[in-house]
C-alpha positions as CSV (number, residue, x, y, z in Angstrom):
1,M,18.1,-5.6,3.6
2,S,14.9,-7.5,4.2
3,T,12.1,-7.8,1.7
4,P,8.8,-6.5,3.0
5,T,5.8,-8.8,3.6
6,A,2.9,-7.7,1.4
7,T,-0.6,-8.9,2.2
8,Y,-3.9,-8.0,0.5
9,T,-7.2,-7.9,2.4
10,E,-10.6,-6.4,2.0
11,T,-12.9,-4.9,4.6
12,A,-16.6,-3.9,4.2
13,D,-15.3,-0.4,3.1
14,E,-11.8,-0.8,1.7
15,R,-9.2,-2.8,-0.2
16,L,-6.0,-2.8,1.7
17,L,-2.4,-3.6,0.7
18,R,-0.3,-3.9,3.8
19,L,3.4,-3.7,3.6
20,Q,5.6,-4.6,6.5
21,R,9.3,-4.6,7.0
22,A,10.9,-4.9,10.5
23,D,8.8,-2.6,12.8
24,T,7.5,-0.4,10.0
25,E,4.1,-1.0,8.4
26,V,2.6,1.0,5.5
27,V,-0.9,0.6,4.2
28,I,-2.1,1.5,0.7
29,A,-5.9,1.8,0.8
30,Q,-8.7,2.2,-1.8
31,N,-12.4,2.2,-1.4
32,R,-14.1,-1.1,-2.0
33,D,-15.6,0.0,-5.3
34,G,-12.1,0.5,-6.6
35,Y,-12.5,3.9,-8.3
36,A,-11.0,6.3,-5.8
37,M,-7.5,7.5,-5.3
38,L,-5.1,5.4,-3.2
39,A,-4.3,6.6,0.3
40,V,-0.9,5.8,1.8
41,R,-1.1,5.5,5.6
42,G,1.4,5.0,8.3
43,G,0.0,1.6,9.4
44,P,-3.5,0.0,9.5
45,D,-4.9,2.7,11.7
46,G,-2.3,5.3,10.9
47,Q,-2.8,8.8,9.6
48,E,-3.2,9.3,5.9
49,L,0.1,10.6,4.6
50,E,-0.7,11.2,0.9
51,R,-3.1,10.3,-2.0
52,Y,-2.2,9.0,-5.4
53,Y,-4.0,8.1,-8.6
54,G,-1.7,5.3,-9.6
55,L,-0.4,2.2,-7.7
56,D,3.1,2.8,-8.9
57,M,3.3,6.2,-7.2
58,A,1.8,4.9,-4.0
59,L,4.2,1.9,-4.0
60,D,7.1,4.3,-4.6
61,H,6.1,6.3,-1.5
62,A,5.6,3.2,0.5
63,A,9.0,1.9,-0.5
64,E,10.6,5.2,0.7
65,L,8.8,4.9,4.0
66,L,10.0,1.3,4.4
67,G,13.6,2.2,3.4
68,I,13.8,-0.1,0.5
69,P,14.0,0.1,-3.3
70,F,10.7,0.3,-5.2
71,G,11.4,-3.0,-7.0
72,D,11.6,-4.9,-3.7
73,I,7.9,-4.9,-3.2
74,D,6.1,-8.0,-4.5
75,V,2.5,-6.9,-5.0
76,P,-0.1,-9.7,-4.6
77,D,-2.1,-10.4,-7.8
78,E,-5.3,-9.2,-6.1
79,A,-3.9,-5.8,-5.5
80,S,-2.3,-5.3,-9.0
81,D,-5.4,-3.4,-10.3
82,M,-5.5,-0.9,-7.5
83,G,-5.5,2.8,-8.5
84,M,-7.5,4.8,-11.0
C-alpha cells in the first residue's frame, strides 16, 4: 500500500491540502481567511463531496476515498491548523 503525497498550497481565495495516491486525488479546501468549514473535493476541480468542521474528520473522509488508513496521511505543518 502506497503512502499518499500531501501538498499544501494557497490561492487568492483558498487554502488547499492536496492528497494523491496512485490515480486518485482528494482536495481538502478552506477559505483563505481560515474560518470556514473544510470542503472535501474529488480532485482540484472536482465536485464538493462533504463539509466538515474539523481537519481530523476531513482527513478521515479523504483517507477513505484514497483507500488507506487515516494514520497514513502525513499532513504538512502549514495545513495542521485547518478547520474551525
